[in-house]
C-alpha positions, -999 to 999 in steps of 0.1 A, spaced: 172 -407 154 195 -439 151 197 -453 115 180 -487 108 197 -514 85 178 -541 72 173 -567 97 163 -603 86 153 -617 119 187 -628 131 197 -622 166 234 -614 170 254 -633 198 258 -600 217 223 -595 218 217 -631 229 240 -627 256 225 -596 268 206 -599 301 181 -575 292 171 -595 261 169 -626 280 148 -608 307 125 -593 282 118 -626 267 111 -641 303 85 -614 308 67 -619 276 65 -655 283 55 -650 318 28 -629 306 15 -641 273 -19 -622 276 -2 -589 278 28 -596 254 10 -575 224 5 -547 248 40 -548 262 54 -548 227 32 -519 218 44 -497 248 83 -508 242 77 -494 206 60 -460 218 89 -456 243 117 -464 216 99 -437 193 95 -410 220 130 -413 232 140 -410 195 158 -442 195 140 -456 165 109 -441 148 74 -460 144 76 -455 109 111 -469 105 102 -500 122 70 -505 102 86 -495 68 114 -520 74 92 -546 87 72 -547 55 103 -548 32 118 -576 52 83 -595 49 84 -585 11 46 -572 17 58 -541 -3 78 -540 -34 110 -521 -28 109 -507 -64 93 -472 -56 64 -480 -82 32 -462 -71 1 -482 -72 -29 -465 -88 -52 -445 -65 -82 -466 -53 -108 -442 -37 -123 -472 -21 -94 -486 -5 -85 -477 33 -54 -456 38 -40 -478 66 -19 -509 55 -33 -541 72 -1 -563 88 4 -600 79 16 -625 101 52 -621 90 51 -585 93 38 -587 130 66 -612 139 93 -589 124 79 -558 142 79 -579 176 118 -591 170 128 -557 161 110 -540 191 127 -568 214 161 -561 198 160 -523 203 145 -524 237 171 -549 249 200 -528 235 187 -494 248 168 -500 280 178 -514 314 162 -542 333 144 -517 356 131 -496 327 117 -529 309 101 -536 344 84 -501 346 71 -504 313 57 -541 319 42 -527 354 25 -500 334 9 -522 310 0 -548 337 -16 -515 354 -37 -503 325 -49 -537 319 -60 -541 354 -75 -505 353 -95 -514 321 -108 -545 338 -115 -525 370 -136 -500 348 -154 -529 330 -165 -547 365 -174 -513 379 -198 -504 350 -215 -538 352 -250 -536 369 -256 -553 402 -219 -562 409 -215 -569 445 -196 -546 467 -171 -568 480 -161 -582 444 -155 -547 431 -137 -540 465 -114 -569 458 -104 -557 424 -98 -522 437 -75 -538 464 -59 -556 436 -52 -526 417 -40 -505 444 -13 -533 453 1 -535 419 40 -528 417 48 -493 412 46 -479 378 40 -447 356 4 -434 361 -22 -446 339 -36 -420 315 -59 -393 331 -88 -400 309 -87 -437 318 -82 -428 356 -112 -403 354 -134 -430 339 -126 -456 367 -130 -427 396 -165 -421 382 -175 -457 381 -162 -464 415 -177 -432 429 -210 -442 417 -208 -477 433 -191 -471 466 -199 -434 476 -227 -415 457 -244 -413 423 -250 -374 426 -237 -360 394 -228 -327 413 -208 -344 437 -190 -366 410 -183 -337 389 -160 -323 419 -151 -356 435 -134 -370 403 -108 -343 402 -97 -352 439 -105 -386 450 -80 -410 434 -86 -446 430 -61 -455 459 -80 -433 482 -109 -457 480 -92 -489 493 -89 -474 530 -125 -463 529 -137 -499 517 -117 -515 545 -137 -495 570 -172 -502 553 -195 -528 569 -221 -548 549 -230 -580 535 -205 -597 507 -231 -597 482 -245 -562 489 -244 -533 464 -247 -503 486 -232 -468 492 -217 -448 520 -238 -418 514 -240 -379 513 -225 -371 546 -195 -393 544 -190 -382 507 -190 -346 519 -164 -350 544 -140 -374 523 -142 -351 494 -137 -320 517 -104 -332 533 -90 -344 499 -96 -309 484 -78 -294 513 -48 -319 515 -44 -332 477 -7 -326 468 -15 -334 431 -40 -304 429 -15 -277 419 -24 -257 449 8 -249 472 -9 -251 506 -16 -285 508 12 -291 534 -4 -261 554 -36 -283 556 -22 -316 560 -3 -301 593 -33 -283 605 -66 -303 594 -78 -339 607 -106 -360 603 -121 -385 630 -118 -423 626 -147 -432 608 -167 -463 597 -196 -469 572 -225 -489 575 -237 -491 537 -272 -482 523 -281 -516 514 -279 -526 550 -307 -503 557 -329 -519 531 -321 -554 546 -328 -541 581 -363 -530 569 -367 -562 553 -355 -583 582 -377 -566 608 -407 -563 586 -406 -527 586 -405 -520 547 -443 -506 550 -432 -476 569 -414 -465 537 -447 -451 524 -452 -428 555 -443 -401 530 -476 -405 513 -495 -398 543 -509 -364 556 -485 -341 579 -508 -349 609 -505 -385 604 -470 -386 602 -467 -362 632 -489 -386 652 -474 -420 641 -438 -410 643 -432 -418 680 -444 -454 676 -423 -459 645 -390 -444 664 -397 -470 691 -400 -498 664 -369 -491 648 -351 -484 680 -358 -519 692 -353 -537 660 -323 -560 652 -297 -569 626 -291 -601 609 -267 -621 624 -236 -612 600 -242 -576 603 -241 -578 642 -211 -598 641 -194 -570 621 -205 -544 646 -193 -565 673 -160 -568 658 -159 -530 650 -166 -522 689 -137 -547 697 -114 -529 676 -125 -493 687 -126 -500 722 -144 -481 751 -143 -446 734 -172 -425 729 -188 -428 694 -214 -408 674 -239 -424 651 -247 -402 622 -270 -407 592 -254 -405 557 -284 -405 534 -281 -406 496 -300 -372 497 -280 -355 524 -254 -327 519 -263 -322 484 -263 -289 465 -296 -273 473 -308 -298 497 -287 -301 528 -313 -317 548 -293 -299 577 -305 -312 611 -334 -333 595 -320 -366 608 -309 -374 642 -274 -379 655 -268 -402 685 -239 -399 709 -230 -428 727 -204 -430 757 -196 -465 747 -188 -479 781 -194 -512 799 -195 -548 785 -193 -556 749 -228 -568 748 -242 -536 764 -221 -517 740 -234 -536 710 -272 -534 722 -265 -493 726 -250 -493 692 -278 -513 675 -305 -491 692 -287 -460 680 -286 -468 644 -321 -479 645 -330 -446 659 -309 -428 633 -329 -450 605 -363 -439 619 -356 -403 619 -358 -401 581 -397 -406 585 -403 -379 610 -423 -349 598 -395 -325 592 -376 -347 565 -406 -357 550 -419 -323 547 -386 -313 533 -385 -339 507 -419 -328 496 -409 -292 493 -379 -303 472 -398 -327 450 -379 -357 466 -410 -376 478 -409 -403 454 -371 -409 457 -365 -442 474 -346 -432 504 -317 -452 512 -297 -444 544 -262 -451 552 -247 -447 588 -216 -428 596 -198 -442 628 -173 -421 642 -150 -418 673 -162 -384 689 -135 -359 689 -126 -348 725 -104 -352 755 -112 -369 789 -114 -349 821 -122 -372 848 -155 -390 841 -162 -362 814 -155 -362 777 -157 -332 753 -137 -312 728 -124 -280 739 -142 -263 715 -165 -268 683 -187 -250 661 -200 -243 627 -185 -219 600 -203 -204 569 -187 -191 537 -213 -161 537 -220 -139 565 -259 -132 568 -253 -117 603 -231 -84 597 -238 -62 627 -215 -37 614 -206 -25 580 -168 -35 588 -178 -73 581 -178 -85 546 -208 -106 535 -184 -130 516 -158 -133 544 -180 -159 565 -194 -163 598 -182 -187 627 -206 -199 656 -180 -212 683 -189 -232 715 -171 -246 746 -178 -284 747 -196 -305 723 -209 -287 691 -245 -295 695 -249 -259 712 -236 -243 680 -261 -257 655 -293 -265 678 -317 -237 690 -310 -241 725 -312 -215 755 -279 -203 753 -254 -182 730 -223 -190 710 -195 -168 702 -205 -151 667 -173 -146 648 -172 -124 615 -141 -136 598 -133 -102 585 -125 -91 620 -128 -120 643 -124 -97 676 -150 -74 667 -184 -86 687 -222 -74 681 -222 -66 719 -211 -32 731 -204 -34 769 -189 -58 793 -224 -65 807 -238 -75 773 -208 -95 765 -214 -115 798 -252 -117 791 -250 -130 756 -222 -155 765 -225 -192 767 -237 -205 802 -241 -243 795 -216 -270 781 -226 -302 766 -205 -332 775 -205 -369 776 -206 -385 809 -185 -415 808 -197 -429 844 -233 -425 838 -231 -434 799 -251 -404 789 -249 -372 771 -255 -343 796 -253 -305 799 -236 -289 826 -233 -255 839 -201 -236 833 -190 -235 868 -197 -273 872 -174 -282 844 -147 -258 851 -142 -276 882 -135 -308 862 -110 -293 838 -74 -286 842 -57 -277 810 -36 -245 802 -58 -240 768 -87 -228 791 -69 -196 789 -80 -194 752 -116 -198 761 -123 -183 793 -122 -146 804 -131 -131 837 -160 -107 846 -152 -83 877 -161 -50 886 -180 -44 854 -148 -53 833 -137 -83 811 -102 -94 817 -83 -119 795 -59 -146 811 -23 -136 805 -1 -165 793 -13 -200 807 -33 -190 834 -66 -202 832 -86 -172 844 -87 -153 875 -107 -172 899 -117 -143 921 -140 -131 892 -168 -147 874 -157 -170 845 -171 -160 811 -168 -178 778 -152 -154 752 -125 -171 730 -108 -140 732 -73 -151 734 -79 -180 707 -91 -151 684 -61 -128 693 -38 -155 681 -53 -155 646 -41 -188 638 -78 -202 645 -98 -176 622 -71 -178 596 -74 -215 592 -111 -214 590 -111 -185 564 -84 -204 543 -106 -233 544 -136 -218 532 -122 -202 504 -103 -233 492 -133 -253 495 -155 -228 477 -132 -224 449 -134 -263 444 -170 -265 449 -178 -233 428 -202 -222 456 -198 -214 493 -197 -242 517 -205 -248 555 -185 -267 580 -187 -283 612 -154 -288 632 -141 -295 667 -109 -290 684 -93 -316 710 -57 -328 721 -42 -298 702 -57 -311 669 -82 -294 646 -109 -318 632 -130 -313 601 -165 -331 610 -187 -321 580 -187 -302 547 -215 -294 525 -226 -268 500 -241 -237 516 -275 -225 512 -273 -186 506 -297 -162 493 -285 -144 459 -273 -110 465 -301 -86 454 -299 -52 440 -295 -22 464 -327 -19 485 -343 15 483 -367 20 515 -399 39 504 -402 75 516 -433 91 525 -451 61 539 -479 74 561 -471 70 597 -505 54 607 -497 26 577 -465 15 593 -463 -16 616 -423 -14 621 -393 4 613 -361 -12 627 -321 -5 624 -307 -39 639 -300 -73 623 -316 -64 590 -313 -89 561 -316 -80 524 -346 -83 504 -381 -71 495 -414 -90 504 -447 -75 487 -483 -82 488 -484 -100 521 -521 -111 527 -519 -125 564 -502 -116 592 -501 -140 621 -490 -124 652 -483 -136 689 -470 -107 713 -444 -119 739 -465 -104 768 -497 -123 759 -474 -155 754 -461 -152 789 -496 -151 803 -507 -184 792 -501 -220 809 -471 -241 798 -497 -267 783 -511 -240 761 -477 -229 750 -470 -263 738 -502 -266 720 -499 -233 704 -472 -249 682 -500 -270 669 -522 -242 663 -495 -225 643 -489 -258 625 -526 -259 615 -524 -223 603 -494 -231 581 -514 -261 564 -544 -239 560 -526 -209 546 -502 -232 521 -501 -212 489 -510 -179 504 -486 -151 513 -484 -149 552 -458 -138 578 -453 -150 614 -444 -128 642 -436 -145 676 -419 -144 710 -382 -150 713 -371 -179 694 -392 -198 670 -383 -236 671 -369 -236 706 -371 -266 725 -376 -245 756 -412 -231 759 -399 -204 783 -379 -188 753 -404 -191 723 -433 -213 705 -417 -248 701 -426 -252 666 -408 -276 642 -396 -268 604 -428 -287 591 -450 -262 612 -438 -230 597 -424 -240 563 -452 -224 543 -446 -189 556 -428 -161 535 -410 -147 567 -407 -151 603 -399 -124 630 -384 -130 665 -398 -103 688 -377 -94 721 -393 -73 746 -371 -67 777 -401 -69 801 -411 -103 786 -376 -115 790 -377 -132 753 -342 -121 740 -337 -138 704 -305 -159 701 -297 -149 667 -306 -178 644 -278 -171 617 -260 -203 613 -282 -229 630 -299 -257 613 -331 -237 619 -316 -209 598 -306 -230 570 -339 -245 566 -352 -210 563 -327 -201 537 -334 -232 516 -371 -227 517 -364 -191 507 -382 -179 542 -368 -144 553 -358 -140 589 -355 -110 612 -356 -103 649 -375 -71 661 -364 -52 693 -395 -32 701 -378 -15 733 -349 0 715 -349 37 706 -339 31 672 -370 4 668 -406 18 657 -432 -11 666 -470 -4 664 -492 -34 664 -520 -9 670 -520 -4 631 -544 -35 632 -566 -24 659 -596 -23 639 -589 -55 621 -608 -86 628 -590 -117 644 -598 -144 621 -581 -174 640 -616 -188 647 -628 -188 612 -597 -206 597 -591 -230 630 -624 -232 648 -611 -259 672 -586 -235 685 -608 -203 689 -600 -200 726 -564 -190 716 -576 -156 700 -564 -135 733 -528 -147 724 -526 -153 688 -540 -127 660 -546 -136 626 -552 -105 603 -564 -106 566 -549 -73 554 -572 -67 523 -604 -74 546 -591 -48 571 -576 -23 545 -597 -29 512 -575 -35 480 -542 -30 501 -513 -54 514 -485 -57 535 -449 -50 522 -415 -53 536 -384 -37 527 -349 -47 541 -317 -28 535 -290 -49 551 -262 -24 536 -277 3 558 -293 -18 585 -329 -2 579 -361 -21 574 -397 -8 569 -431 -30 573 -461 -10 563 -496 -12 544 -501 1 511 -520 -8 478 -510 -41 459 -476 -37 442 -477 -53 404 -439 -43 397 
């Protein structure tokens, strides 16, 4: 530490001539409001660099100012006096002069400027935090302050504690006030990350809205993966391999203004109506919202956005404040609308406004409102932001689509072999738009267990062909519509060597994968397998690494939506994954009388135990196949009535093919709100009926079941390993007519059994052993364990 001689306020000529001294004084005169802070920071730097200690500066300043006698005499101890000496005016002035002297002699002009910039940055940071914490501060005032802060001259980082406080305040204002989200986001989303987001946000200048849950999840996930300051060494890998689509945000306050401007505020109270009223009135509400309009200022912003984007396909997605949260994902509850976005600017604007209105209205449908009721969110004021994104895809003639897309899960509930590990995750992969990966449609995605990506649930080439994707969702740019095409139709339009990663050939009962860049063997039948994509290992490795890194940050597994086009992988969505807690090892009961067993299966078995089921609702596929199409549709309403009537009771549903399918040929077309009170659903696949269940694992439908704690299992009665005996209930009365008399005519196709009524003092019990792929459903006395 440099020695310090007494200094009486005189500046020697050498110092006066010192350019640094002159520069420092100019800076202090230029920033009078920051002068004291600059002096303090210079003093700290002098001390930290061991040029002169703070104590020496203080002691000598006091001596110079004669505030303390230099005799060494000790004053009497006064217990009521403070321990810290209070500076006088002279002492402060001498401290200032001494700091200037030593700083001028030991710091360069560049170092002085860095310190000044740091002080300026911290003061701006304090001001930003104060404004961000004010109630009701407008979005654009806060945005302006963020922009000013982000454009300050380069300086040392502000203290982490200060930065964290500002991040939290800004996240609450701009993105989401969900505390679980903020707990993670404050570690990764920096103040400077918010400026480009703000620039792509639409809304009134005086508004105070947010960009919502779906947008928040995507922004956070990308930052977790690519953050170079996180300490993880793989950020460069993710920066190179993961991209996000160009995105724009319509704030939540725009939704509130939209309701008021169009006289639609009253419909926010739909949530308090009965489910039947909600169901019946929703079509009208949807039309009203779709044909509503925005205030002129918002329309100008939307029009300008379309001018910037040009004629490229868009997707309009909800980003509700409730979406993609921990425990409440709302997966598939709100609509997403694809727009080809072709034609005149006015036509494109009209289509965009209609799509936004339709997405807004989807929050008032029976499924999201019933979901909110179940999760005790009904009284929460639902405010919806909109996420407008360029669709990830490539143009092939008049058609636009990604080469592949899908959804990935951090847990694999569908393990068709013991070689697959639950914690390694699962992917549902499709050719074309990802809608066929998450919706229950009449098709099959490629199911990929990330433990062994090439291992398939199908055993033979014939099964691989049968359980392969047959149709492809694309955007038709010529007709300005979203369409579904057969595989043969779309392959005629696509010319790219990357088809060799997707398409294999079925010929002479064999599956052949392309070699090199040959698309596929045209003399055979094309089959979507993704075999070469998975053999390369890069894709499954990327997905696996993403899932693991995001799970570490979230402290829970996640699910992702993604797409691939133009040789780039795009992350589209990320949210916490609803998954069942791993149960203790399940022991299947022995010695159950054969005449009390309903089913015994050894395929696609989940993990869990359900005891004391009182009611069984059963629709046999063969009976369902015989009724007219109108009755198939109406049967969903009957199920819905039973679902309401038996609320609070323990009941299960067994039906043909695919519950929730939009195709009545494949299963009863129920919605989530029609079946959400059951304890378990079974999908029955009979070969003679043609009702083959497409495994639900990974669809929005399946995620609904998991979050509602509803078990799911398919049953294959025609397999030799399956025992299925509906005759166990032949002595039971079908009480459908007693529960819903209006629909008694459906008794031949829909059976409702009350077990204790058929078998006094007994109930139905289900044991499911996932590890050994065995299940047992049987009748036995009530179990109180």
